[in-house]
C-alpha positions as CSV (number, residue, x, y, z in Angstrom):
1,Q,104.7,70.7,-4.1
2,V,106.3,67.0,-3.8
3,Q,104.1,64.3,-2.7
4,L,104.3,60.4,-2.6
5,V,101.2,58.3,-3.3
6,E,101.0,54.7,-2.8
7,S,98.5,52.3,-4.3
8,G,98.0,48.6,-5.1
9,G,97.4,47.4,-1.5
10,G,94.3,45.2,-0.9
11,L,93.2,41.8,0.2
12,V,94.9,38.7,-0.6
13,Q,94.8,35.2,0.1
14,A,97.8,33.5,1.9
15,G,100.3,32.6,-0.9
16,G,98.9,35.2,-3.2
17,S,100.7,38.2,-4.5
18,L,100.6,42.1,-4.6
19,R,102.3,44.8,-6.4
20,L,102.6,48.2,-4.5
21,S,103.1,51.4,-6.6
22,C,104.5,54.6,-5.1
23,A,104.6,57.7,-7.3
24,A,106.5,60.7,-6.8
25,S,105.0,64.1,-8.3
26,G,105.9,67.9,-8.0
27,S,108.9,70.0,-8.7
28,I,112.0,67.1,-8.5
29,F,115.0,67.6,-9.5
30,G,116.1,64.2,-8.5
31,I,115.3,61.3,-6.1
32,D,117.9,59.7,-4.1
33,V,117.3,56.6,-2.1
34,M,113.8,55.0,-1.9
35,G,112.1,52.7,0.4
36,W,109.2,50.7,1.7
37,Y,108.5,50.6,5.1
38,R,105.5,48.5,6.7
39,Q,103.7,48.9,10.1
40,A,101.4,46.2,11.7
41,P,98.9,46.6,14.4
42,G,100.3,47.0,17.9
43,K,104.0,47.0,15.9
44,Q,106.6,49.4,15.3
45,R,107.1,50.7,11.8
46,E,109.9,48.6,10.1
47,L,112.3,48.6,7.0
48,V,110.8,46.6,4.1
49,A,113.7,47.6,1.4
50,T,115.4,50.1,-0.1
51,I,116.7,50.8,-3.4
52,S,119.1,53.4,-4.4
53,S,119.0,55.8,-7.5
54,G,121.6,53.5,-9.2
55,G,119.4,50.4,-8.4
56,S,121.3,49.2,-5.6
57,T,118.7,47.1,-3.1
58,N,118.4,46.2,0.4
59,Y,116.0,44.0,2.0
60,A,115.0,42.8,5.5
61,D,116.5,39.5,5.7
62,S,113.0,37.8,6.5
63,L,111.7,39.1,3.2
64,K,114.4,38.5,0.8
65,G,113.4,35.9,-1.8
66,R,109.7,36.8,-1.6
67,F,109.5,40.4,-2.1
68,T,111.2,42.4,-5.0
69,I,111.7,46.3,-5.0
70,S,112.2,48.4,-8.1
71,R,111.9,51.6,-9.5
72,D,111.3,53.5,-13.2
73,N,113.3,56.7,-12.6
74,A,111.8,58.2,-15.6
75,K,108.5,57.9,-14.4
76,N,109.5,58.6,-10.4
77,T,108.0,55.5,-9.5
78,M,108.9,52.7,-7.4
79,Y,107.4,49.3,-6.9
80,L,107.2,46.4,-4.6
81,Q,106.3,43.0,-5.8
82,M,105.3,40.8,-2.8
83,D,104.7,37.1,-3.7
84,S,104.1,34.0,-1.4
85,L,102.2,36.6,1.0
86,K,101.7,35.4,4.7
87,P,99.3,36.6,6.9
88,E,102.2,37.8,9.1
89,D,102.7,40.4,6.2
90,T,99.4,42.3,7.0
91,A,100.4,45.7,7.8
92,V,100.2,49.2,6.5
93,Y,102.9,49.9,4.1
94,Y,104.5,53.0,3.4
95,C,106.7,54.6,0.8
96,N,109.5,56.9,1.6
97,A,111.9,58.8,-0.7
98,R,114.8,61.4,-0.2
99,I,113.9,64.0,-2.9
100,Q,116.0,66.8,-4.3
101,T,114.1,70.0,-4.9
102,Y,115.8,73.1,-6.3
103,R,116.7,74.5,-2.9
104,A,117.2,71.3,-0.7
105,A,116.7,67.5,-0.4
106,Y,114.2,66.1,2.2
107,D,112.5,62.7,3.4
108,Y,108.9,62.5,2.0
109,W,106.3,60.0,3.3
110,G,103.3,58.6,1.4
111,Q,100.0,58.3,3.2
112,G,100.2,54.4,3.4
113,T,98.3,51.6,1.7
114,Q,96.8,48.7,3.7
115,V,97.8,45.0,2.9
116,T,95.6,42.4,4.3
117,V,96.6,38.6,3.8
118,S,93.9,36.2,5.3
119,S,94.7,32.4,6.2
């Protein structure tokens, strides 16, 4: 059974950095696009960044330059390096991936990891 597990969240001061990880496991034939999303209290879930299987990336305009998305296909793992963090970055960060199994491809979501940036 396929699952995604995020890790690396925590509490950090403004201006600090965190590195999130998302590991996929199970009967995986391949992983197409992967992405990070976040949801702040009282707000809708929003796209942070995506990365294709070939490494093509897309970022939310407000985050480009501070956040870097990457992936290690051999490890079925995606990362989000977050630098120069601001209090407004506080949110639950979710991993998303379109994963191919033997029979079909589906979108999967992780459970989320909390990122809190103090001022």
